[in-house]
Wavefront OBJ file of the C-alpha trace (Angstrom):
o trace
v -4.990 8.723 -13.521
v -6.621 5.287 -13.618
v -8.451 3.798 -10.662
v -5.594 1.342 -10.099
v -3.098 4.219 -9.982
v -5.303 6.074 -7.495
v -5.482 2.996 -5.265
v -1.675 2.620 -5.417
v -1.337 6.314 -4.509
v -3.634 5.856 -1.490
v -1.637 2.822 -0.354
v 1.698 4.617 -0.666
v 0.410 7.726 1.098
v -0.949 5.720 4.008
v 2.189 3.594 4.358
v 4.304 6.766 4.276
v 2.381 8.142 7.270
v 3.189 4.954 9.197
v 6.937 5.201 8.632
v 8.616 1.975 9.721
v 5.527 0.602 11.493
v 4.274 -2.390 9.491
v 0.632 -2.090 8.449
v -1.796 -4.975 8.062
v -3.778 -5.603 4.900
v -7.087 -5.104 6.712
v -6.148 -1.518 7.607
v -5.038 -0.815 4.050
v -8.309 -2.184 2.684
v -10.212 0.034 5.107
v -8.306 3.121 3.928
v -9.048 2.331 0.274
v -12.714 1.695 1.066
v -12.965 5.003 2.961
v -11.535 6.774 -0.089
v -14.438 5.392 -2.127
v -12.674 2.637 -4.041
v -13.163 -1.120 -4.234
v -11.065 -2.700 -1.486
v -10.785 -5.946 -3.452
v -8.116 -4.223 -5.581
v -5.749 -3.833 -2.639
v -4.091 -7.262 -2.935
v -3.321 -6.828 -6.627
v -2.043 -3.268 -6.198
v 0.168 -4.248 -3.256
v 1.683 -6.986 -5.429
v 2.255 -4.431 -8.193
v 3.911 -2.022 -5.768
v 6.042 -4.850 -4.401
v 7.209 -5.788 -7.920
v 8.052 -2.110 -8.524
v 10.184 -2.116 -5.345
v 8.009 0.473 -3.577
v 6.743 -1.664 -0.679
v 7.879 -4.771 1.166
v 5.745 -7.597 2.565
v 6.659 -8.802 6.040
v 5.371 -12.270 6.888
v 3.335 -12.444 10.079
v 1.321 -15.060 11.924
v -1.709 -12.774 11.640
v -1.306 -12.134 7.901
v 1.005 -10.080 5.745
v 2.119 -6.674 6.988
v 3.518 -3.973 4.711
v 6.078 -1.181 4.910
v 7.024 1.486 2.393
v 10.525 1.414 0.937
v 12.658 4.362 -0.163
v 11.612 3.908 -3.778
v 7.965 4.227 -2.690
v 8.722 7.481 -0.866
v 10.453 8.780 -3.992
v 7.421 7.842 -6.099
v 5.210 9.925 -3.810
v 7.454 12.955 -4.232
v 7.677 12.645 -8.019
l 1 2 3 4 5 6 7 8 9 10 11 12 13 14 15 16 17 18 19 20 21 22 23 24 25 26 27 28 29 30 31 32 33 34 35 36 37 38 39 40 41 42 43 44 45 46 47 48 49 50 51 52 53 54 55 56 57 58 59 60 61 62 63 64 65 66 67 68 69 70 71 72 73 74 75 76 77 78
C-alpha cells in the first residue's frame, strides 16, 4: 500500500467513526499527523476521495467540512 493509500485509509476510517457529523480539515490533518504521515497530503487525498465518490465536502464559513458517503463505507469494508 502506498503512502497516499494509507492516508486515504486513515481519512476514511476517521470519517466513518464520526458518522454524519461533519469533520473539519484541521482535525483530519491532526489525525494523519498523529499516524506519522505528512499532513500536507490531506487536501490532495480528500480531493481524490471526493472524485471517487467516497466523501463529500460541505461548505462552511469556518472552512470545508467533510462527511463519509456510502461508497466510502463500502471501500472500508472491501
